[in-house]
PyMOL CGO cylinders between C-alpha atoms (Angstrom):
from pymol import cmd
from pymol.cgo import CYLINDER

trace = [
    CYLINDER, 11.95, -6.76, 6.13, 12.00, -3.41, 4.31, 0.3, 1, 1, 1, 1, 1, 1,
    CYLINDER, 12.00, -3.41, 4.31, 13.24, -4.98, 1.11, 0.3, 1, 1, 1, 1, 1, 1,
    CYLINDER, 13.24, -4.98, 1.11, 11.35, -8.26, 1.58, 0.3, 1, 1, 1, 1, 1, 1,
    CYLINDER, 11.35, -8.26, 1.58, 8.63, -5.37, 1.10, 0.3, 1, 1, 1, 1, 1, 1,
    CYLINDER, 8.63, -5.37, 1.10, 9.60, -3.65, -1.78, 0.3, 1, 1, 1, 1, 1, 1,
    CYLINDER, 9.60, -3.65, -1.78, 10.51, -6.41, -3.92, 0.3, 1, 1, 1, 1, 1, 1,
    CYLINDER, 10.51, -6.41, -3.92, 7.01, -8.24, -2.36, 0.3, 1, 1, 1, 1, 1, 1,
    CYLINDER, 7.01, -8.24, -2.36, 5.37, -5.04, -3.28, 0.3, 1, 1, 1, 1, 1, 1,
    CYLINDER, 5.37, -5.04, -3.28, 7.22, -4.65, -6.82, 0.3, 1, 1, 1, 1, 1, 1,
    CYLINDER, 7.22, -4.65, -6.82, 6.38, -8.58, -8.31, 0.3, 1, 1, 1, 1, 1, 1,
    CYLINDER, 6.38, -8.58, -8.31, 3.27, -8.30, -7.42, 0.3, 1, 1, 1, 1, 1, 1,
    CYLINDER, 3.27, -8.30, -7.42, 3.42, -4.77, -9.96, 0.3, 1, 1, 1, 1, 1, 1,
    CYLINDER, 3.42, -4.77, -9.96, 4.87, -6.30, -12.34, 0.3, 1, 1, 1, 1, 1, 1,
    CYLINDER, 4.87, -6.30, -12.34, 2.74, -9.97, -12.16, 0.3, 1, 1, 1, 1, 1, 1,
    CYLINDER, 2.74, -9.97, -12.16, -0.51, -7.63, -12.68, 0.3, 1, 1, 1, 1, 1, 1,
    CYLINDER, -0.51, -7.63, -12.68, 1.19, -5.53, -15.60, 0.3, 1, 1, 1, 1, 1, 1,
    CYLINDER, 1.19, -5.53, -15.60, 3.09, -7.93, -17.98, 0.3, 1, 1, 1, 1, 1, 1,
    CYLINDER, 3.09, -7.93, -17.98, -0.08, -10.22, -17.70, 0.3, 1, 1, 1, 1, 1, 1,
    CYLINDER, -0.08, -10.22, -17.70, -3.24, -9.55, -19.69, 0.3, 1, 1, 1, 1, 1, 1,
    CYLINDER, -3.24, -9.55, -19.69, -5.10, -11.96, -17.60, 0.3, 1, 1, 1, 1, 1, 1,
    CYLINDER, -5.10, -11.96, -17.60, -4.36, -9.81, -14.81, 0.3, 1, 1, 1, 1, 1, 1,
    CYLINDER, -4.36, -9.81, -14.81, -6.09, -6.83, -16.42, 0.3, 1, 1, 1, 1, 1, 1,
    CYLINDER, -6.09, -6.83, -16.42, -8.60, -6.93, -14.58, 0.3, 1, 1, 1, 1, 1, 1,
    CYLINDER, -8.60, -6.93, -14.58, -10.60, -4.72, -11.54, 0.3, 1, 1, 1, 1, 1, 1,
    CYLINDER, -10.60, -4.72, -11.54, -9.09, -6.45, -8.38, 0.3, 1, 1, 1, 1, 1, 1,
    CYLINDER, -9.09, -6.45, -8.38, -5.82, -6.78, -9.73, 0.3, 1, 1, 1, 1, 1, 1,
    CYLINDER, -5.82, -6.78, -9.73, -5.54, -3.31, -10.69, 0.3, 1, 1, 1, 1, 1, 1,
    CYLINDER, -5.54, -3.31, -10.69, -6.72, -2.30, -7.21, 0.3, 1, 1, 1, 1, 1, 1,
    CYLINDER, -6.72, -2.30, -7.21, -3.98, -4.71, -5.69, 0.3, 1, 1, 1, 1, 1, 1,
    CYLINDER, -3.98, -4.71, -5.69, -1.16, -3.22, -7.96, 0.3, 1, 1, 1, 1, 1, 1,
    CYLINDER, -1.16, -3.22, -7.96, -2.07, -0.21, -6.85, 0.3, 1, 1, 1, 1, 1, 1,
    CYLINDER, -2.07, -0.21, -6.85, -2.00, -0.96, -3.33, 0.3, 1, 1, 1, 1, 1, 1,
    CYLINDER, -2.00, -0.96, -3.33, 1.40, -2.68, -3.82, 0.3, 1, 1, 1, 1, 1, 1,
    CYLINDER, 1.40, -2.68, -3.82, 2.59, 1.09, -5.07, 0.3, 1, 1, 1, 1, 1, 1,
    CYLINDER, 2.59, 1.09, -5.07, 0.96, 2.61, -2.21, 0.3, 1, 1, 1, 1, 1, 1,
    CYLINDER, 0.96, 2.61, -2.21, 2.62, 0.01, -0.07, 0.3, 1, 1, 1, 1, 1, 1,
    CYLINDER, 2.62, 0.01, -0.07, 6.21, 0.70, -1.28, 0.3, 1, 1, 1, 1, 1, 1,
    CYLINDER, 6.21, 0.70, -1.28, 5.53, 4.45, -1.10, 0.3, 1, 1, 1, 1, 1, 1,
    CYLINDER, 5.53, 4.45, -1.10, 4.09, 4.37, 2.94, 0.3, 1, 1, 1, 1, 1, 1,
    CYLINDER, 4.09, 4.37, 2.94, 7.11, 1.73, 4.17, 0.3, 1, 1, 1, 1, 1, 1,
    CYLINDER, 7.11, 1.73, 4.17, 9.66, 4.20, 2.49, 0.3, 1, 1, 1, 1, 1, 1,
    CYLINDER, 9.66, 4.20, 2.49, 8.47, 7.36, 3.73, 0.3, 1, 1, 1, 1, 1, 1,
    CYLINDER, 8.47, 7.36, 3.73, 9.92, 6.49, 7.52, 0.3, 1, 1, 1, 1, 1, 1,
    CYLINDER, 9.92, 6.49, 7.52, 11.50, 3.08, 7.07, 0.3, 1, 1, 1, 1, 1, 1,
    CYLINDER, 11.50, 3.08, 7.07, 15.24, 4.50, 5.27, 0.3, 1, 1, 1, 1, 1, 1,
    CYLINDER, 15.24, 4.50, 5.27, 15.30, 7.24, 8.17, 0.3, 1, 1, 1, 1, 1, 1,
    CYLINDER, 15.30, 7.24, 8.17, 14.86, 4.54, 10.65, 0.3, 1, 1, 1, 1, 1, 1,
    CYLINDER, 14.86, 4.54, 10.65, 17.69, 2.60, 9.23, 0.3, 1, 1, 1, 1, 1, 1,
    CYLINDER, 17.69, 2.60, 9.23, 20.10, 5.56, 9.22, 0.3, 1, 1, 1, 1, 1, 1,
    CYLINDER, 20.10, 5.56, 9.22, 19.40, 6.67, 12.80, 0.3, 1, 1, 1, 1, 1, 1,
    CYLINDER, 19.40, 6.67, 12.80, 19.71, 3.10, 13.98, 0.3, 1, 1, 1, 1, 1, 1,
    CYLINDER, 19.71, 3.10, 13.98, 23.08, 2.88, 11.91, 0.3, 1, 1, 1, 1, 1, 1,
    CYLINDER, 23.08, 2.88, 11.91, 24.51, 6.46, 13.19, 0.3, 1, 1, 1, 1, 1, 1,
    CYLINDER, 24.51, 6.46, 13.19, 22.86, 6.23, 16.87, 0.3, 1, 1, 1, 1, 1, 1,
    CYLINDER, 22.86, 6.23, 16.87, 21.17, 9.51, 15.97, 0.3, 1, 1, 1, 1, 1, 1,
    CYLINDER, 21.17, 9.51, 15.97, 17.34, 10.42, 16.24, 0.3, 1, 1, 1, 1, 1, 1,
    CYLINDER, 17.34, 10.42, 16.24, 17.95, 13.89, 14.70, 0.3, 1, 1, 1, 1, 1, 1,
    CYLINDER, 17.95, 13.89, 14.70, 15.24, 15.22, 12.17, 0.3, 1, 1, 1, 1, 1, 1,
    CYLINDER, 15.24, 15.22, 12.17, 14.83, 18.89, 10.81, 0.3, 1, 1, 1, 1, 1, 1,
    CYLINDER, 14.83, 18.89, 10.81, 11.43, 20.68, 11.31, 0.3, 1, 1, 1, 1, 1, 1,
    CYLINDER, 11.43, 20.68, 11.31, 11.02, 19.94, 7.55, 0.3, 1, 1, 1, 1, 1, 1,
    CYLINDER, 11.02, 19.94, 7.55, 12.11, 16.93, 7.05, 0.3, 1, 1, 1, 1, 1, 1,
    CYLINDER, 12.11, 16.93, 7.05, 9.76, 16.27, 10.11, 0.3, 1, 1, 1, 1, 1, 1,
    CYLINDER, 9.76, 16.27, 10.11, 6.86, 17.81, 9.04, 0.3, 1, 1, 1, 1, 1, 1,
    CYLINDER, 6.86, 17.81, 9.04, 7.76, 16.24, 5.02, 0.3, 1, 1, 1, 1, 1, 1,
    CYLINDER, 7.76, 16.24, 5.02, 7.58, 12.80, 6.50, 0.3, 1, 1, 1, 1, 1, 1,
    CYLINDER, 7.58, 12.80, 6.50, 4.43, 12.89, 8.73, 0.3, 1, 1, 1, 1, 1, 1,
    CYLINDER, 4.43, 12.89, 8.73, 2.74, 14.74, 5.23, 0.3, 1, 1, 1, 1, 1, 1,
    CYLINDER, 2.74, 14.74, 5.23, 3.59, 11.58, 2.93, 0.3, 1, 1, 1, 1, 1, 1,
    CYLINDER, 3.59, 11.58, 2.93, 3.03, 9.05, 6.01, 0.3, 1, 1, 1, 1, 1, 1,
    CYLINDER, 3.03, 9.05, 6.01, -0.43, 9.97, 6.47, 0.3, 1, 1, 1, 1, 1, 1,
    CYLINDER, -0.43, 9.97, 6.47, -1.10, 10.68, 2.71, 0.3, 1, 1, 1, 1, 1, 1,
    CYLINDER, -1.10, 10.68, 2.71, -0.49, 7.29, 1.96, 0.3, 1, 1, 1, 1, 1, 1,
    CYLINDER, -0.49, 7.29, 1.96, -1.48, 5.60, 5.23, 0.3, 1, 1, 1, 1, 1, 1,
    CYLINDER, -1.48, 5.60, 5.23, -4.86, 6.99, 4.01, 0.3, 1, 1, 1, 1, 1, 1,
    CYLINDER, -4.86, 6.99, 4.01, -4.75, 5.82, 0.65, 0.3, 1, 1, 1, 1, 1, 1,
    CYLINDER, -4.75, 5.82, 0.65, -3.78, 2.36, 2.14, 0.3, 1, 1, 1, 1, 1, 1,
    CYLINDER, -3.78, 2.36, 2.14, -6.98, 2.84, 4.23, 0.3, 1, 1, 1, 1, 1, 1,
    CYLINDER, -6.98, 2.84, 4.23, -9.17, 3.81, 1.14, 0.3, 1, 1, 1, 1, 1, 1,
    CYLINDER, -9.17, 3.81, 1.14, -8.05, 1.48, -1.59, 0.3, 1, 1, 1, 1, 1, 1,
    CYLINDER, -8.05, 1.48, -1.59, -9.41, -1.61, 0.79, 0.3, 1, 1, 1, 1, 1, 1,
    CYLINDER, -9.41, -1.61, 0.79, -12.33, -0.03, 1.06, 0.3, 1, 1, 1, 1, 1, 1,
    CYLINDER, -12.33, -0.03, 1.06, -12.59, 0.49, -2.52, 0.3, 1, 1, 1, 1, 1, 1,
    CYLINDER, -12.59, 0.49, -2.52, -11.03, -3.28, -3.05, 0.3, 1, 1, 1, 1, 1, 1,
    CYLINDER, -11.03, -3.28, -3.05, -13.75, -4.52, -0.93, 0.3, 1, 1, 1, 1, 1, 1,
    CYLINDER, -13.75, -4.52, -0.93, -16.62, -2.50, -2.63, 0.3, 1, 1, 1, 1, 1, 1,
    CYLINDER, -16.62, -2.50, -2.63, -14.68, -4.17, -6.17, 0.3, 1, 1, 1, 1, 1, 1,
    CYLINDER, -14.68, -4.17, -6.17, -15.72, -7.62, -4.79, 0.3, 1, 1, 1, 1, 1, 1,
    CYLINDER, -15.72, -7.62, -4.79, -18.89, -6.73, -2.83, 0.3, 1, 1, 1, 1, 1, 1,
    CYLINDER, -18.89, -6.73, -2.83, -20.43, -6.12, -6.92, 0.3, 1, 1, 1, 1, 1, 1,
    CYLINDER, -20.43, -6.12, -6.92, -18.97, -8.49, -8.19, 0.3, 1, 1, 1, 1, 1, 1,
    CYLINDER, -18.97, -8.49, -8.19, -20.33, -11.64, -5.28, 0.3, 1, 1, 1, 1, 1, 1,
    CYLINDER, -20.33, -11.64, -5.28, -23.77, -9.17, -5.49, 0.3, 1, 1, 1, 1, 1, 1,
    CYLINDER, -23.77, -9.17, -5.49, -24.04, -8.45, -9.12, 0.3, 1, 1, 1, 1, 1, 1,
    CYLINDER, -24.04, -8.45, -9.12, -22.00, -10.58, -10.75, 0.3, 1, 1, 1, 1, 1, 1,
    CYLINDER, -22.00, -10.58, -10.75, -23.88, -10.21, -14.27, 0.3, 1, 1, 1, 1, 1, 1,
    CYLINDER, -23.88, -10.21, -14.27, -23.62, -6.56, -14.16, 0.3, 1, 1, 1, 1, 1, 1,
    CYLINDER, -23.62, -6.56, -14.16, -19.80, -6.41, -12.71, 0.3, 1, 1, 1, 1, 1, 1,
    CYLINDER, -19.80, -6.41, -12.71, -18.30, -6.03, -16.11, 0.3, 1, 1, 1, 1, 1, 1,
    CYLINDER, -18.30, -6.03, -16.11, -20.87, -2.47, -16.88, 0.3, 1, 1, 1, 1, 1, 1,
    CYLINDER, -20.87, -2.47, -16.88, -20.21, -0.74, -12.72, 0.3, 1, 1, 1, 1, 1, 1,
    CYLINDER, -20.21, -0.74, -12.72, -16.64, -1.48, -12.60, 0.3, 1, 1, 1, 1, 1, 1,
    CYLINDER, -16.64, -1.48, -12.60, -15.13, -0.47, -15.92, 0.3, 1, 1, 1, 1, 1, 1,
    CYLINDER, -15.13, -0.47, -15.92, -12.12, 0.85, -16.08, 0.3, 1, 1, 1, 1, 1, 1,
    CYLINDER, -12.12, 0.85, -16.08, -13.08, 4.53, -16.65, 0.3, 1, 1, 1, 1, 1, 1,
    CYLINDER, -13.08, 4.53, -16.65, -14.60, 3.82, -13.20, 0.3, 1, 1, 1, 1, 1, 1,
    CYLINDER, -14.60, 3.82, -13.20, -11.38, 2.17, -11.42, 0.3, 1, 1, 1, 1, 1, 1,
    CYLINDER, -11.38, 2.17, -11.42, -10.13, 4.87, -12.13, 0.3, 1, 1, 1, 1, 1, 1,
    CYLINDER, -10.13, 4.87, -12.13, -12.26, 7.00, -10.92, 0.3, 1, 1, 1, 1, 1, 1,
    CYLINDER, -12.26, 7.00, -10.92, -12.58, 5.26, -7.75, 0.3, 1, 1, 1, 1, 1, 1,
    CYLINDER, -12.58, 5.26, -7.75, -8.31, 5.63, -7.34, 0.3, 1, 1, 1, 1, 1, 1,
    CYLINDER, -8.31, 5.63, -7.34, -8.49, 9.26, -7.75, 0.3, 1, 1, 1, 1, 1, 1,
    CYLINDER, -8.49, 9.26, -7.75, -11.05, 9.68, -5.18, 0.3, 1, 1, 1, 1, 1, 1,
    CYLINDER, -11.05, 9.68, -5.18, -9.12, 7.68, -2.92, 0.3, 1, 1, 1, 1, 1, 1,
    CYLINDER, -9.12, 7.68, -2.92, -6.30, 10.20, -3.43, 0.3, 1, 1, 1, 1, 1, 1,
    CYLINDER, -6.30, 10.20, -3.43, -7.96, 13.01, -2.97, 0.3, 1, 1, 1, 1, 1, 1,
    CYLINDER, -7.96, 13.01, -2.97, -10.36, 12.22, -0.02, 0.3, 1, 1, 1, 1, 1, 1,
    CYLINDER, -10.36, 12.22, -0.02, -6.56, 11.45, 2.02, 0.3, 1, 1, 1, 1, 1, 1,
    CYLINDER, -6.56, 11.45, 2.02, -5.56, 14.98, 0.52, 0.3, 1, 1, 1, 1, 1, 1,
    CYLINDER, -5.56, 14.98, 0.52, -8.84, 16.99, 1.54, 0.3, 1, 1, 1, 1, 1, 1,
    CYLINDER, -8.84, 16.99, 1.54, -10.23, 15.11, 4.54, 0.3, 1, 1, 1, 1, 1, 1,
    CYLINDER, -10.23, 15.11, 4.54, -7.83, 12.34, 6.54, 0.3, 1, 1, 1, 1, 1, 1,
    CYLINDER, -7.83, 12.34, 6.54, -4.62, 14.52, 6.04, 0.3, 1, 1, 1, 1, 1, 1,
    CYLINDER, -4.62, 14.52, 6.04, -5.85, 17.70, 8.07, 0.3, 1, 1, 1, 1, 1, 1,
    CYLINDER, -5.85, 17.70, 8.07, -7.74, 15.34, 10.88, 0.3, 1, 1, 1, 1, 1, 1,
    CYLINDER, -7.74, 15.34, 10.88, -4.89, 12.59, 11.46, 0.3, 1, 1, 1, 1, 1, 1,
    CYLINDER, -4.89, 12.59, 11.46, -2.23, 15.37, 11.56, 0.3, 1, 1, 1, 1, 1, 1,
    CYLINDER, -2.23, 15.37, 11.56, -3.37, 16.65, 14.90, 0.3, 1, 1, 1, 1, 1, 1,
    CYLINDER, -3.37, 16.65, 14.90, -4.06, 13.68, 15.95, 0.3, 1, 1, 1, 1, 1, 1,
    CYLINDER, -4.06, 13.68, 15.95, -0.69, 12.25, 15.17, 0.3, 1, 1, 1, 1, 1, 1,
    CYLINDER, -0.69, 12.25, 15.17, 1.17, 15.37, 16.68, 0.3, 1, 1, 1, 1, 1, 1,
    CYLINDER, 1.17, 15.37, 16.68, -0.69, 15.34, 20.13, 0.3, 1, 1, 1, 1, 1, 1,
    CYLINDER, -0.69, 15.34, 20.13, -0.53, 11.43, 20.93, 0.3, 1, 1, 1, 1, 1, 1,
    CYLINDER, -0.53, 11.43, 20.93, 3.32, 11.68, 20.38, 0.3, 1, 1, 1, 1, 1, 1,
    CYLINDER, 3.32, 11.68, 20.38, 3.77, 13.41, 24.10, 0.3, 1, 1, 1, 1, 1, 1,
    CYLINDER, 3.77, 13.41, 24.10, 1.51, 10.78, 25.60, 0.3, 1, 1, 1, 1, 1, 1,
    CYLINDER, 1.51, 10.78, 25.60, 2.65, 7.48, 24.99, 0.3, 1, 1, 1, 1, 1, 1,
    CYLINDER, 2.65, 7.48, 24.99, 5.29, 4.97, 26.27, 0.3, 1, 1, 1, 1, 1, 1,
    CYLINDER, 5.29, 4.97, 26.27, 8.52, 5.03, 23.52, 0.3, 1, 1, 1, 1, 1, 1,
    CYLINDER, 8.52, 5.03, 23.52, 8.71, 1.23, 23.43, 0.3, 1, 1, 1, 1, 1, 1,
    CYLINDER, 8.71, 1.23, 23.43, 5.38, 0.47, 22.54, 0.3, 1, 1, 1, 1, 1, 1,
    CYLINDER, 5.38, 0.47, 22.54, 5.23, 3.18, 20.29, 0.3, 1, 1, 1, 1, 1, 1,
    CYLINDER, 5.23, 3.18, 20.29, 8.08, 2.09, 18.46, 0.3, 1, 1, 1, 1, 1, 1,
    CYLINDER, 8.08, 2.09, 18.46, 6.90, -1.30, 18.61, 0.3, 1, 1, 1, 1, 1, 1,
    CYLINDER, 6.90, -1.30, 18.61, 3.36, -0.36, 17.11, 0.3, 1, 1, 1, 1, 1, 1,
    CYLINDER, 3.36, -0.36, 17.11, 4.62, 1.66, 15.11, 0.3, 1, 1, 1, 1, 1, 1,
    CYLINDER, 4.62, 1.66, 15.11, 7.07, -0.93, 13.08, 0.3, 1, 1, 1, 1, 1, 1,
    CYLINDER, 7.07, -0.93, 13.08, 4.29, -3.34, 12.95, 0.3, 1, 1, 1, 1, 1, 1,
    CYLINDER, 4.29, -3.34, 12.95, 2.20, -0.91, 11.17, 0.3, 1, 1, 1, 1, 1, 1,
    CYLINDER, 2.20, -0.91, 11.17, 4.93, 0.43, 8.86, 0.3, 1, 1, 1, 1, 1, 1,
    CYLINDER, 4.93, 0.43, 8.86, 6.71, -2.28, 8.34, 0.3, 1, 1, 1, 1, 1, 1,
    CYLINDER, 6.71, -2.28, 8.34, 4.62, -5.77, 8.79, 0.3, 1, 1, 1, 1, 1, 1,
    CYLINDER, 4.62, -5.77, 8.79, 1.55, -5.13, 7.30, 0.3, 1, 1, 1, 1, 1, 1,
    CYLINDER, 1.55, -5.13, 7.30, 2.65, -3.93, 3.75, 0.3, 1, 1, 1, 1, 1, 1,
    CYLINDER, 2.65, -3.93, 3.75, 5.33, -6.88, 3.59, 0.3, 1, 1, 1, 1, 1, 1,
    CYLINDER, 5.33, -6.88, 3.59, 2.82, -9.02, 4.20, 0.3, 1, 1, 1, 1, 1, 1,
    CYLINDER, 2.82, -9.02, 4.20, -0.20, -7.54, 2.35, 0.3, 1, 1, 1, 1, 1, 1,
    CYLINDER, -0.20, -7.54, 2.35, 1.56, -8.91, -1.20, 0.3, 1, 1, 1, 1, 1, 1,
    CYLINDER, 1.56, -8.91, -1.20, 1.20, -12.62, 0.57, 0.3, 1, 1, 1, 1, 1, 1,
    CYLINDER, 1.20, -12.62, 0.57, -2.18, -12.39, 1.94, 0.3, 1, 1, 1, 1, 1, 1,
    CYLINDER, -2.18, -12.39, 1.94, -3.62, -10.69, -1.18, 0.3, 1, 1, 1, 1, 1, 1,
    CYLINDER, -3.62, -10.69, -1.18, -2.02, -12.21, -3.73, 0.3, 1, 1, 1, 1, 1, 1,
    CYLINDER, -2.02, -12.21, -3.73, 0.83, -14.07, -4.23, 0.3, 1, 1, 1, 1, 1, 1,
    CYLINDER, 0.83, -14.07, -4.23, -0.99, -17.26, -2.70, 0.3, 1, 1, 1, 1, 1, 1,
    CYLINDER, -0.99, -17.26, -2.70, -3.80, -16.75, -5.90, 0.3, 1, 1, 1, 1, 1, 1,
    CYLINDER, -3.80, -16.75, -5.90, -3.45, -19.25, -8.18, 0.3, 1, 1, 1, 1, 1, 1,
    CYLINDER, -3.45, -19.25, -8.18, -4.01, -16.25, -10.97, 0.3, 1, 1, 1, 1, 1, 1,
    CYLINDER, -4.01, -16.25, -10.97, -0.48, -14.13, -10.01, 0.3, 1, 1, 1, 1, 1, 1,
    CYLINDER, -0.48, -14.13, -10.01, 1.35, -17.40, -9.24, 0.3, 1, 1, 1, 1, 1, 1,
    CYLINDER, 1.35, -17.40, -9.24, 0.56, -18.20, -13.34, 0.3, 1, 1, 1, 1, 1, 1,
    CYLINDER, 0.56, -18.20, -13.34, 1.48, -15.05, -14.35, 0.3, 1, 1, 1, 1, 1, 1,
    CYLINDER, 1.48, -15.05, -14.35, 5.02, -15.22, -12.00, 0.3, 1, 1, 1, 1, 1, 1,
    CYLINDER, 5.02, -15.22, -12.00, 5.66, -18.18, -13.58, 0.3, 1, 1, 1, 1, 1, 1,
    CYLINDER, 5.66, -18.18, -13.58, 5.53, -17.16, -17.44, 0.3, 1, 1, 1, 1, 1, 1,
    CYLINDER, 5.53, -17.16, -17.44, 7.47, -13.88, -15.93, 0.3, 1, 1, 1, 1, 1, 1,
    CYLINDER, 7.47, -13.88, -15.93, 10.38, -15.74, -14.93, 0.3, 1, 1, 1, 1, 1, 1,
    CYLINDER, 10.38, -15.74, -14.93, 9.99, -19.36, -16.95, 0.3, 1, 1, 1, 1, 1, 1,
    CYLINDER, 9.99, -19.36, -16.95, 12.82, -19.61, -18.86, 0.3, 1, 1, 1, 1, 1, 1,
    CYLINDER, 12.82, -19.61, -18.86, 12.62, -22.26, -21.77, 0.3, 1, 1, 1, 1, 1, 1,
    CYLINDER, 12.62, -22.26, -21.77, 15.26, -24.86, -22.06, 0.3, 1, 1, 1, 1, 1, 1,
    CYLINDER, 15.26, -24.86, -22.06, 17.34, -25.27, -25.14, 0.3, 1, 1, 1, 1, 1, 1,
]
cmd.load_cgo(trace, "trace")
């Protein structure tokens, strides 16, 4: 599942970056979401796989704090990028004639940067307290199942849900992998 998550999201990033037809705000945000999903999953799954392989649940204090920091950073970025994508679709539907003026490249980059800054300054501090305080009160089996659902399954499905069913992405992937026969 981890490899499907990484390869699926990398495939989406490759399609968006290599096809000039996909250089639009919607695909820019999708590529950023794919990058964040790779990072989000990569903060916990490799350590989890190592723990399963070695039958060990040991993590250093510094490793734990680092993992929590990046986990919360990328979880927040996922949320804010989805909100930015919703705003992009709102503008496209409600103001179609002004869409290209409103969603210009500078504004799109600014929205992504604001997402990063907002997560670091607001979400990280509050979520850290919630995450650390709730760990002792939940069932470990239920927590493990829930953790796998939102750390592995959701990022794995995002490329399929948001884009790989899209004909523009399919066309870009065909152009990337189409090899002419001689």
